[in-house]
C-alpha positions, 0 to 999 in steps of 0.5 A: 597369822603367818602359820608358824603354829599350824605348820609346826603341828603339821610337821610334828603330826604328818597324818593330821588333817590341818586347815589354817584360817584367817579373816586376812587373804594375805595372812592366809597366803602367808600361812600357805607359803610358810606350810609349803616351805616347811611341810614339804611338796607332799604335805596337804592341808586346807587354807580358809578365808573367813572370820573366827572359824565361821567356815568350819562345820560345828563339832567337826575338829579335835583341835584348835591352835589359836594366837588371837590378836589383841588389836583390831586395826588401831583399837585395843580390843578382845572382841576378836579374841571372844569370836575366835574362842567362841567359834573355836567352842562351836567347831570342836567335837566333845573332848576337843581342845583349844590351846591359845598362845597369848600375851599374859596381861590379856587375862584369856584364862578368865574367858576360856574358863567362863566359856569352857568351864575349864582352863589350864596354863600348859606353859608360861614365861613373864610375857606369854602363856599357853592355855589349854581348854577342853570342850566338855559338852 
């Protein structure tokens, strides 16, 4: 995406090591521009082009922030979100957290409970939810 969520987290936590990833070169360039504009010239982050955290080492991260698309090209599908959630679980260390921002009607909480064994709603409004799942093992 455009990197707004990751940039906000990086600005609030300047000591965090942050990596932005997307399958789109254009989205990664947009995320980098957002980060550079808002985090300041001394801030550092990584920028990867890849599918669903495929370029991220297994059990190497503590937190994944995710705002998955609910469409792939012209098709409405959850296949991309499922790959992103599965890739997040693979990349997270035990005790690591996946936070998902999504449209309420997509029912991501069901998928996260199936994959992680847990899911809590952190915040919501009539249109969106913020969900948190923890990798227990």
